[in-house]
N, C-alpha and C positions, 0 to 999 in steps of 0.2 A: 683533164679532164671535162668537158662541161659541165655542170650542175644546172638547178633548178636557178631563177632566177632571184634574186637576194641582194642586200646590203644595196649600195650606194652607188649611181650611175653619171657618168658625163658624156657630153655630146661631142661627139668623132666630126672635127673639120678636114679639108682636102689638105689644108696648109698646115696639120697640127700633125699628120701623120708619119712626113717622113723623120720626124722627131721622138716618135713615138714607140715606131712598128720594135724596135730592135732593147728599149727602155720602158718596158709597158706602166707605167707606175700603179704597183702594188695596192694605192688604197684607192684604187677604182675596181670594182668587182666586173663593173657593167658598160657597154659602152653602148648610143645610140647613135646610128647614122641615116638618112633623107636617100630611098632608093632611088629615086633621079636625080641622085649625083652623084650616082656611081655607073648606074645599069650601063648608060652607053661608055664605061671607059674600058681599056684593053692597057696593054702595056704596062710601064712601072707601075701606075696607080694601081693598077687590079693585083699586080703579085701583092705592092704591099699590103693592101685590105683581107686580101685571100691569107696573108703570114699573121694577119694580125688577128684577123678572124679564129684564126685556127687556135689561138691560145685563149683565149676569153671568150665569153660572155657576149652575146651582141643582141639588140632590139633593133629594128625600125621603125623611124617615125615620117612617115610620109606627108609631101606637099600637097600633092598635086590630082589624088585621086574621084576632088570633088562631086562628095556622095551625093549634095542636095543640090546637085543642079539639073537643071531640066533637059540637058544634051543628056542623049544615052550613054550610057556607064562606058568607060573606054575597054570593053574586055581583053584588048592584047596588052593593052598595059597592065592591066590586074594579072594577067600568066606571067608577064614578064617580069615582075613582083616575084609571085610565088618561084621563080627560076631562080631568082634572084636571093631569096631566102634558105631555098633549099641544096644550094651551091653552096652557100655561106654558113648554112648550119643555123641557121636567125632562131632567135627565139618565139619572137612575135610580131605581129606587123601591125601600127597601129595608124592612127589619121586622125583628120579634125572633122570636128562634125559641123563641117560649113559646106562652102563650095567657092570654086574661085575660076569658073568657066559659065557663059554662056556664048555663044554666038562669037566662040573666039575665048582667051584666057583671060581673068580679069587681074592677073598679077598680084592678088591679094585676097585675102579669106571674107568672105561675105557670110553674113548671119541667115539661118535658113529664118523662113518665118516659122513662129510658134504656133503651130493649127494642126488642128487633129489631120486634114489631108495631107500634112507635110511628113506626119509622123506615120501614117502607110506609106505615102512615097517614099519614105528614105528607106524606111523597114525591109521593103522590098530588095531598095537597093545593095543595101550589107546583106540582106541573105542570099544575095547573086554574087556578092565577092566571095561571102565565106565557104560558098556552095564549089568558087575554083579554087580557092586557098586550101579548104578541106581540112578551115581551122578557122575561130573566131575572131572576126575582126575586132579590134581593141579602138575603141573610140574616144577621143580625149576633147571635154569641155572646151569651148575657144572663147578667145576675148570677143568682144564686140562692141560698136559704138552706135547701131541706132536696133530698133526690132517693129521693122517693116509689115504688118497686117499680124499681131500678135493679136492670140486669144487666150493663151495660157502662160505660164510662167515658165520660166526657163530651165527652174529644177521639175517643173512637171513635163516640158516638152524631152529633157531628158531622160527621167524616170520612165516615159512611155517608150521611148528609145529603146532603151536598152530592154524593161518587159520585155517588146512586141518583137526586136528582130534577134535577141538571145549573143546580144555582142558582150562585148566587158569593155571596163573602163580604164582610161588614162585619166588620173585623177590630178590636175593639174592645180595645183593652191594659188599659186601666182594670179591665172587669170579669173578665180573665185576674186579673189582680192579685187582686181583692178574693176571686174563686173560690179564689184559692190561697191566701190567707189562714185565708178559713173553711171550708176543706175538707183543706187540705196539700197539694196537689197541685204539679208541676212547671209552672210559667209556662213558662218558657223552653221546656222540651218539647214543651208544647203549642203555642206559637207555632212552632216549628221544623216541627212535623210538618204545619201548615197547606200545601195547595199554593197556590206562588205565585202558579200563573193563573189561582186562584180568588179574588184580593184583590182587591179593585173601591177602596174606598178604608177608612180607618182613624177610632175615636177615641179620644180621651184625655179626662178629665174628673174631676174631685175627688170624695170619697165624707165619708162621716162614720163616724168611729172609735168604735163603740160600745163596744166592748169590747177586750183584747188579741189575742181570737182571733173578733171579730166586728167585721163593714167593712157598714157599709148605703150602698150606693150610690145618692148623693144626688143629684151634680150638683151639689152646690150649692156648691160652696168649689174653690179651687187645685189644681191638680196637683200630687200630691209628689214627692218623687224618686226613690223607688223604678217608680213607673209612668212618668217621663220615663227611668229605665234602661232598663225593658224596652221601651218604642220605641224605644230606640237600639238595643236588640239584633234588634228586629223588621227594622228598615232595615239592620242588619247581615247578616241572613239571608236575608231576602228582596228586598231593594233598598228605594230610594225609594217610596213608597205616598203618595197624597192622603192629609193627614189630618186628622180637624176637631178643633177644641174645641169637646167641647159644657159647655154650663151653663145650669139651667133654673131655679135656686133662686138668693134673695141674688144675683140679679146684679149686677155691678158697672157704674161707669162703662165707655164702650168702650175708654178708653184704657188700663185695666187690662187687658180682655180679648184687645187685642193687644200685648198684654206676653209673652201665653201665647204667642198667633198668633204673633208673630217667634222665641220659644223653638222651636217646632213647624219653623220654615221654616230653623232655626240646624241643627240636626237635619237635617236635610234635604240641607243645603247640605252641609255635612260630609259624609256618606255620597254623594251626588252624586261631590265629586270626589275619594275615595277609589276609587268605580266608573272614575271617568277614569282615576285616576292605575296603575290596575291592568288596565286596557284594553290 
């Protein structure tokens, strides 16, 4: 029987499902899928996903909602996501605080200008999504490489969006580390300022070092120690929250991924025990 979201998660890719659906690793408490990769599918893949979602907890992490786009919100797509979520009894729909369309699809996650006007615009669109979904949208802080038209910090922008829209938060610790290096801001200060009650779950992932002062967020490598350290700091500030390992490229055997899954659990156990001792 499905329960509330907790523990450690792992991203599920289509190429993984055939080998896992009949042997779901007990080390993984919940799984994450991008709805865009599954909504148009039928046949074998849909049967395998249904068999998987009936056995364990799932969340969705979207790729193409484009919440900051100048184009009208794709209401039909949001309704498709709602049907998908309901069909598979998925717990949350999360998306990126970014945009990926403007007179066509941009095939990348672009930064929304950190302005008061954008806060109002994006918050209204989030509320529109929430009205259709009949549930809070979970918004992820993103990595970015430029900040056009910036009038406030990423943190100020994010906090305003959380407050005005009523959405919830997917705290991506790797993205915070990437932005710390690329833009020179205080990663721990960012984490500490996020309202604890807004955090639904978290992400950790690997990345690629293009240069000393430029990291590319690829999700194609192992998590590095500074990111583990930031996750540990986040637990120390907010308590333990469900956390998922992302791996989108250079996907190793499942056993290798489970080693990193176990590292998340070890950190969670450490701070769960600390909370019990201080209670």
